[in-house]
C-alpha positions as CSV (number, residue, x, y, z in Angstrom):
1,M,-18.1,-28.5,6.2
2,S,-21.8,-28.0,5.5
3,T,-23.0,-26.2,2.4
4,N,-24.4,-23.3,4.5
5,T,-21.1,-23.0,6.3
6,Q,-19.2,-23.1,3.0
7,H,-21.3,-20.3,1.5
8,Q,-21.0,-18.2,4.6
9,W,-17.2,-18.6,4.7
10,W,-16.8,-16.5,1.6
11,F,-18.1,-13.3,3.3
12,E,-16.3,-13.6,6.6
13,E,-12.9,-12.1,7.5
14,P,-10.3,-14.9,7.1
15,S,-8.9,-16.3,10.3
16,L,-5.8,-18.3,11.1
17,E,-7.1,-19.5,14.5
18,G,-7.1,-23.2,15.3
19,R,-3.6,-23.9,14.0
20,P,-0.1,-23.2,15.3
21,Q,0.8,-19.6,14.6
22,S,3.9,-20.4,12.7
23,A,5.0,-20.8,9.1
24,I,7.7,-22.0,6.7
25,L,8.4,-19.7,3.8
26,V,9.1,-21.2,0.4
27,A,10.5,-19.6,-2.8
28,L,12.0,-20.5,-6.1
29,Q,15.2,-19.2,-7.6
30,R,14.6,-19.1,-11.3
31,R,17.0,-19.1,-14.1
32,N,18.9,-15.8,-14.4
33,Q,17.7,-14.7,-10.9
34,K,20.4,-13.7,-8.4
35,P,20.3,-15.3,-4.9
36,E,20.4,-11.7,-3.4
37,E,17.1,-10.9,-5.2
38,V,15.4,-14.1,-3.8
39,E,16.7,-13.3,-0.3
40,E,15.3,-9.8,-0.5
41,H,11.9,-11.1,-1.6
42,L,11.9,-13.6,1.3
43,R,12.8,-10.8,3.8
44,E,9.8,-8.9,2.6
45,L,7.6,-12.1,2.8
46,A,8.9,-12.6,6.3
47,F,7.8,-9.1,7.2
48,L,4.4,-9.7,5.7
49,T,4.2,-13.0,7.7
50,K,5.1,-11.2,10.9
51,T,2.6,-8.5,10.2
52,L,0.0,-11.2,9.9
53,G,1.0,-12.5,13.4
54,L,2.8,-15.7,12.4
55,Q,6.3,-16.7,13.5
56,V,8.7,-17.7,10.7
57,V,10.3,-21.0,11.6
58,D,12.4,-21.5,8.5
59,T,12.8,-20.4,4.9
60,V,13.4,-22.8,1.9
61,V,14.6,-21.9,-1.5
62,Q,14.8,-24.3,-4.4
63,R,16.6,-23.6,-7.7
64,R,14.3,-24.4,-10.6
65,P,14.0,-22.9,-14.1
66,Y,10.2,-22.8,-13.7
67,P,7.5,-23.9,-11.1
68,H,6.5,-27.5,-11.0
69,P,2.9,-27.6,-12.6
70,R,1.6,-29.9,-9.8
71,T,3.4,-28.8,-6.6
72,F,5.2,-25.5,-7.5
73,I,8.4,-26.9,-6.0
74,G,9.7,-30.4,-6.9
75,P,7.8,-33.3,-5.3
76,G,11.0,-34.4,-3.5
77,K,11.5,-30.9,-2.0
78,L,7.9,-30.8,-0.9
79,K,8.4,-34.1,1.1
80,E,11.4,-32.5,2.8
81,I,9.4,-29.4,3.7
82,S,6.5,-31.5,4.9
83,A,8.7,-33.5,7.2
84,L,10.3,-30.3,8.5
85,A,6.9,-28.7,9.1
86,K,5.7,-31.7,11.1
87,Q,8.9,-31.8,13.1
88,Y,8.4,-28.2,14.3
89,N,4.6,-28.3,14.4
90,V,4.3,-25.6,11.8
91,G,0.8,-24.3,11.0
92,Y,1.3,-23.0,7.4
93,L,3.4,-23.2,4.3
94,I,3.7,-19.7,2.7
95,F,4.9,-19.4,-0.9
96,D,6.4,-16.2,-2.3
97,D,4.5,-16.5,-5.6
98,D,0.9,-17.0,-6.6
99,L,-0.2,-20.6,-6.6
100,T,-2.7,-22.2,-9.0
101,P,-5.7,-23.9,-7.5
102,A,-4.3,-27.2,-8.6
103,Q,-1.0,-26.5,-6.9
104,I,-2.6,-25.5,-3.6
105,H,-4.7,-28.7,-3.7
106,H,-1.7,-31.0,-4.3
107,I,0.5,-29.2,-1.8
108,E,-2.1,-29.5,0.9
109,K,-3.0,-33.1,0.0
110,E,0.6,-34.3,0.1
111,S,1.8,-32.2,3.1
112,G,-1.4,-32.2,5.2
113,I,-0.6,-28.5,5.9
114,P,-2.6,-25.4,4.7
115,A,-0.8,-23.6,1.9
116,L,-0.9,-19.8,1.4
117,D,0.6,-17.8,-1.3
118,R,1.8,-14.2,-1.2
119,T,-1.6,-12.8,-2.4
120,D,-3.4,-14.7,0.4
121,V,-1.1,-13.1,3.0
122,I,-1.5,-9.6,1.6
123,L,-5.3,-9.9,1.4
124,M,-5.5,-11.1,5.0
125,I,-3.4,-8.1,6.1
126,F,-5.6,-5.7,4.2
127,A,-8.7,-7.3,5.7
128,R,-7.3,-6.9,9.3
129,H,-6.2,-3.3,8.7
130,A,-9.3,-2.0,6.9
131,R,-11.0,0.6,9.1
132,T,-13.5,2.5,7.0
133,N,-16.5,1.1,5.2
134,Q,-14.9,1.8,1.8
135,A,-11.7,0.0,2.7
136,R,-13.6,-3.0,4.0
137,L,-15.7,-3.3,0.9
138,Q,-12.6,-2.9,-1.3
139,V,-10.8,-5.7,0.5
140,Q,-13.9,-8.0,0.4
141,L,-14.2,-7.4,-3.3
142,A,-10.5,-8.2,-3.9
143,R,-10.8,-11.4,-1.8
144,L,-13.9,-12.7,-3.7
145,Q,-12.2,-12.0,-7.1
146,H,-9.1,-13.8,-5.9
147,M,-11.2,-16.8,-4.7
148,L,-13.5,-17.2,-7.7
149,P,-11.1,-19.2,-9.8
150,R,-10.1,-21.3,-6.7
151,L,-13.6,-22.6,-6.0
152,K,-12.9,-26.1,-7.2
153,R,-10.5,-27.0,-4.5
154,M,-13.1,-26.1,-1.8
155,W,-15.3,-29.0,-3.1
156,T,-12.8,-31.7,-3.8
157,H,-14.5,-34.0,-1.3
158,L,-17.4,-34.2,-3.8
159,E,-15.6,-34.0,-7.1
160,R,-15.7,-37.8,-7.6
161,Q,-19.5,-38.1,-7.1
162,R,-21.2,-38.6,-10.4
163,G,-24.9,-38.2,-11.3
164,G,-26.9,-41.0,-13.1
165,I,-28.1,-41.0,-16.6
166,G,-29.1,-37.5,-17.8
167,H,-27.0,-35.8,-15.1
168,R,-24.2,-33.5,-16.3
169,G,-22.1,-33.6,-13.2
170,G,-21.8,-34.7,-9.6
171,A,-22.5,-32.9,-6.3
172,G,-19.1,-31.2,-6.4
173,E,-19.8,-29.7,-9.8
174,R,-23.2,-28.5,-8.7
175,E,-21.9,-26.9,-5.5
176,I,-19.1,-25.1,-7.5
177,E,-21.7,-23.6,-9.8
178,K,-23.8,-22.6,-6.9
179,D,-20.9,-20.9,-5.2
180,R,-19.9,-19.3,-8.4
181,R,-23.3,-17.7,-8.8
182,I,-23.3,-16.5,-5.2
183,I,-19.9,-14.9,-5.4
184,K,-20.6,-13.3,-8.7
185,N,-23.8,-11.7,-7.3
186,K,-21.9,-10.6,-4.2
187,I,-19.1,-9.0,-6.4
188,A,-21.8,-7.1,-8.4
189,Q,-23.3,-5.8,-5.1
190,L,-19.9,-4.7,-3.8
191,R,-19.1,-2.9,-7.0
192,K,-22.4,-1.1,-6.8
193,K,-21.8,0.0,-3.2
194,L,-18.3,1.2,-4.0
195,K,-19.6,3.1,-7.0
196,E,-22.0,5.0,-4.7
197,I,-19.2,5.8,-2.3
198,E,-17.0,7.0,-5.2
199,K,-19.8,9.3,-6.3
200,Q,-19.8,10.8,-2.8
201,G,-16.0,11.2,-3.1
202,E,-16.3,13.0,-6.4
203,V,-18.7,15.5,-4.8
204,R,-16.2,16.1,-2.0
205,R,-13.3,16.5,-4.4
206,R,-15.3,19.0,-6.5
207,R,-15.9,21.1,-3.4
208,R,-12.1,21.3,-3.0
209,Q,-11.1,21.4,-6.6
210,E,-9.9,25.0,-6.5
211,M,-7.2,24.2,-4.1
212,V,-3.8,22.8,-4.9
213,R,-3.6,19.1,-3.9
214,V,-0.4,17.3,-2.9
215,A,-0.5,13.5,-2.6
216,M,2.1,11.4,-0.8
217,V,2.8,8.0,-2.4
218,G,5.4,5.4,-1.9
219,Y,6.3,1.8,-1.0
220,T,4.8,0.5,2.1
221,N,6.6,1.2,5.4
222,V,8.7,4.1,4.0
223,G,7.5,6.6,6.6
224,K,4.7,8.4,4.8
225,T,2.4,8.5,7.8
226,T,5.3,9.7,10.0
227,L,5.9,12.5,7.5
228,M,2.2,13.4,7.5
229,N,2.2,13.6,11.3
230,L,5.2,15.9,11.1
231,L,3.9,18.2,8.4
232,A,0.4,18.4,9.8
233,H,1.1,17.9,13.5
234,E,-1.2,14.9,13.7
235,N,-1.1,11.6,15.6
236,L,-2.1,9.2,12.9
237,L,-1.2,5.5,13.2
238,A,2.5,5.0,12.3
239,E,3.8,1.5,12.9
240,N,6.7,-0.6,11.8
241,K,4.3,-2.9,9.9
242,L,3.4,-3.3,6.3
243,F,0.1,-1.7,5.3
244,A,-0.6,-0.2,8.7
245,T,-2.6,2.5,6.9
246,L,-5.1,1.6,4.1
247,D,-7.4,4.6,4.0
248,T,-6.5,7.9,2.4
249,T,-6.0,10.7,4.9
250,V,-6.3,14.3,3.8
251,R,-5.2,17.4,5.7
252,R,-5.6,21.1,4.8
253,V,-2.2,22.8,5.4
254,V,-1.3,26.4,5.2
255,I,2.3,27.4,4.8
256,D,3.2,31.1,4.8
257,N,-0.4,32.0,3.9
258,V,-0.5,29.5,1.0
259,P,-3.1,26.7,1.6
260,F,-3.0,23.3,0.0
261,L,-4.4,19.8,0.7
262,L,-2.0,17.0,1.7
263,S,-3.1,13.4,1.3
264,D,-1.5,10.1,2.5
265,T,-2.4,7.1,0.4
266,V,-2.0,3.3,0.9
267,G,1.5,2.1,0.4
268,F,2.5,-0.1,-2.5
269,I,4.5,-3.4,-2.6
270,R,6.1,-5.6,-5.3
271,K,3.8,-8.3,-6.6
272,L,0.8,-6.4,-5.4
273,P,-2.3,-8.5,-6.3
274,H,-4.0,-7.3,-9.4
275,E,-7.4,-7.6,-7.6
276,L,-6.2,-5.2,-4.9
277,V,-5.0,-2.7,-7.5
278,E,-8.3,-2.7,-9.2
279,S,-10.3,-2.6,-6.0
280,F,-8.3,0.3,-4.5
281,K,-8.4,2.5,-7.7
282,N,-11.1,4.7,-6.1
283,T,-9.1,5.1,-2.9
284,L,-6.1,6.3,-5.0
285,A,-8.3,8.9,-6.7
286,E,-6.6,11.5,-4.4
287,A,-3.3,10.7,-6.1
288,R,-4.8,10.5,-9.5
289,E,-6.3,14.0,-9.2
290,A,-3.5,15.6,-7.3
291,D,-1.5,18.5,-8.7
292,I,1.8,17.4,-7.1
293,I,3.1,14.0,-6.2
294,L,5.3,13.6,-3.1
295,H,7.1,10.3,-3.8
296,V,8.5,9.2,-0.4
297,I,11.4,6.7,-0.5
298,D,13.2,4.7,2.2
299,V,16.7,5.5,1.0
300,S,18.2,3.2,3.7
301,H,16.6,0.1,2.1
302,P,19.0,-1.9,0.0
303,S,16.4,-2.2,-2.8
304,Y,15.2,1.4,-2.8
305,K,15.6,1.7,-6.5
306,E,13.5,-1.3,-7.2
307,Q,10.9,0.0,-4.8
308,I,10.8,3.3,-6.8
309,K,10.2,1.3,-10.0
310,T,7.4,-0.7,-8.3
311,V,5.7,2.5,-7.1
312,N,6.0,4.1,-10.6
313,R,4.6,1.0,-12.3
314,T,1.6,0.9,-9.9
315,L,0.9,4.6,-10.3
316,K,0.8,4.1,-14.0
317,Q,-1.6,1.2,-13.6
318,V,-4.1,3.4,-11.7
319,G,-3.7,6.4,-14.1
320,V,-1.3,8.6,-12.1
321,V,0.9,9.9,-14.9
322,N,2.7,13.2,-16.0
323,K,2.4,14.8,-12.6
324,P,5.0,17.3,-11.1
325,T,6.9,15.1,-8.6
326,I,9.1,15.8,-5.6
327,Y,11.2,12.8,-4.6
328,V,11.6,12.6,-0.8
329,F,14.4,10.3,0.4
330,N,13.5,9.5,3.9
331,K,15.4,7.8,6.7
332,V,18.8,9.4,6.0
333,D,19.6,9.1,9.7
334,I,19.7,5.3,9.3
335,L,21.9,5.5,6.3
336,M,24.3,7.9,8.1
337,K,24.8,5.3,10.9
338,Q,25.0,2.3,8.5
339,K,27.4,3.9,6.0
340,D,29.1,6.5,8.2
341,L,28.1,9.2,5.6
342,D,27.2,12.8,6.1
343,L,24.1,14.4,4.4
344,Q,26.0,15.9,1.5
345,E,27.7,12.6,0.6
346,I,24.3,10.8,0.8
347,E,22.9,13.4,-1.6
348,R,25.8,13.0,-4.0
349,Q,25.7,9.1,-4.0
350,Y,22.0,8.5,-3.9
351,S,20.4,11.2,-6.1
352,L,18.4,10.0,-9.1
353,D,19.1,11.0,-12.6
354,V,15.9,13.0,-12.9
355,D,15.0,16.7,-13.4
356,E,12.4,16.8,-10.6
357,P,13.3,18.1,-7.1
358,Q,15.0,15.6,-4.7
359,I,15.1,16.2,-1.0
360,F,16.9,14.0,1.6
361,I,15.3,14.0,5.0
362,S,14.6,12.1,8.2
363,A,11.0,12.4,9.4
364,T,11.8,10.9,12.8
365,E,14.9,13.1,13.4
366,G,13.6,16.3,11.7
367,I,16.6,16.4,9.3
368,N,16.2,18.8,6.3
369,I,12.4,19.3,7.0
370,D,12.8,23.0,6.5
371,K,14.2,22.5,3.0
372,L,11.4,20.0,2.2
373,K,8.7,22.5,3.3
374,K,10.3,25.3,1.2
375,T,10.4,23.0,-1.8
376,I,6.7,22.0,-1.4
377,L,5.8,25.7,-1.0
378,R,7.6,26.6,-4.2
379,E,5.9,23.9,-6.2
380,V,2.4,24.8,-4.7
381,I,2.9,28.4,-5.7
382,K,3.7,27.3,-9.2
383,Q,0.5,25.3,-9.4
384,Y,-1.6,28.2,-8.1
385,K,-0.1,30.6,-10.7
386,E,-0.7,28.0,-13.5
387,K,-4.1,26.5,-12.6
388,Y,-5.8,28.9,-10.2
389,P,-4.6,32.4,-10.9
390,H,-7.9,33.9,-10.0
391,L,-7.3,32.6,-6.4
392,V,-4.0,34.4,-6.0
393,P,-5.5,37.7,-4.8
394,R,-7.8,35.9,-2.5
395,I,-5.0,34.3,-0.6
396,G,-3.0,37.5,-0.5
397,L,-0.5,36.6,-3.1
398,D,-0.2,39.7,-5.4
399,S,2.7,39.7,-7.9
400,K,5.0,41.4,-5.4
401,A,4.3,38.8,-2.7
402,L,4.6,35.9,-5.1
403,K,8.0,37.1,-6.2
404,A,9.2,37.5,-2.6
405,L,7.9,34.0,-1.8
406,E,9.6,32.5,-4.8
407,E,12.9,34.1,-3.7
408,Q,12.3,32.9,-0.1
409,T,11.7,29.3,-1.2
410,Q,14.8,29.0,-3.4
411,D,17.3,26.6,-1.9
412,A,19.4,28.6,0.6
413,K,22.8,27.7,1.9
414,E,21.7,28.8,5.4
415,P,18.0,28.2,5.8
416,E,16.1,30.0,8.6
417,D,15.4,28.3,11.9
418,L,11.7,27.7,11.2
419,S,8.9,26.6,13.5
420,V,5.3,25.5,13.1
421,S,2.2,26.8,14.8
422,Q,-0.9,24.6,14.5
423,Q,-4.5,25.3,14.3
424,A,-6.9,22.4,13.9
425,Q,-10.4,23.2,12.5
426,E,-13.1,20.8,11.4
427,D,-14.1,20.9,7.8
428,N,-17.8,19.9,7.5
429,G,-18.7,16.7,5.8
430,F,-15.3,15.0,5.9
431,A,-15.2,13.0,9.2
432,S,-17.6,10.0,8.9
433,E,-15.7,6.7,9.0
434,S,-18.8,4.5,8.7
435,S,-19.7,6.2,5.4
436,G,-16.2,5.9,4.0
437,K,-15.7,9.7,4.0
438,I,-12.2,11.2,4.2
439,E,-11.4,13.2,7.3
440,I,-10.0,16.6,6.7
441,R,-8.6,19.0,9.3
442,E,-6.7,22.3,8.9
443,V,-3.2,23.0,10.0
444,S,-2.1,26.6,9.8
445,V,1.5,27.5,9.5
446,D,2.3,31.2,10.1
447,R,4.3,33.5,7.8
448,T,7.6,33.6,9.7
449,N,7.5,30.2,11.5
450,I,7.3,27.1,9.3
451,Y,8.9,24.3,11.3
452,T,9.6,23.2,14.8
453,E,10.1,19.8,16.3
454,K,7.5,18.6,18.8
């Protein structure tokens, strides 16, 4: 690889072309770690690998108290995996934990097969799914920050070259320093561009600051986008893939004369790379500045409680704390079939020990959506009364109307048969993808009809 090609590579989208589109997944079972936990992590890694477009040929787990400093797994186990990979013509070895530059170098040297770690896979998926200018810049920034400490292995073919008397290092060392300067300069440029985009975002948010904001958050692939489509009658991309949506989507919704903004943010995942969390902090500003958090959960997932903890930890990392929260347990239809339970029994068995509202729904089947909308409406009204009381007369909510609405939105034993009517309107200045702006449309829900299935 020439020097020019090497430098250019840093700024191109990563590609897996040129090798078999298959992989062997590798994980460690550490001391005090249950086999079921490792299996769950590998299932998630397999889903990530599939999302990347690679076929999983096999999975290998080794029990070790800690990773081998040179090869992550033991040298003997690496030989076994290398032989298996060659037998099945496997293109990649994918590890469920982050690898050090030295480990990657030795694994690739001894196996002859490219090694990827979990962060590499997630970064590649993010790069492929980034649509707006802001998302692409954020992913590129995260990739460069991830690669910076791994520069040495890119120049190992020169690392043994030494300079003569008076020289402080060989060609490899000089190229590493050159690359390091190039990448640091590029990182600074990306941060500057992202700061400019964030300033534009702050201006837009200030324009909407006197409106209650509701932000949907959750683990990846829990159905947030499907729920957004249902609540706002949209046709946003909703796929059975991890990180199908990276960019924040905002919609203006009016329920029973009460308007609010509803946003759908990027999903979270366990072991989310620190570089991505830092890069996407601006994208998560909608959640950080929201008045209400709608925490969507896949209640049918065996590890849903761990996923809740992962989301809460990540929210804390990006500064989303002490927000009124509604827990939305999605996919109850799957749980009903799997466990042969009715909705009341699911609510009894799966409710959290928290004071916040908890609603059990199915976004795909329309189960309990009326109750969810009434709960959202009740919380939105509370926020208007507490934060924007001067707007209450403007939206037609005098004290008598507020009291009536609050009574309407209390949990009822027999909720009304509700339906939605939609009106889409453009909101100036929120539709430019190339500039990284967030698109906003309006959905109006009339006073008597709140929900209907499409």
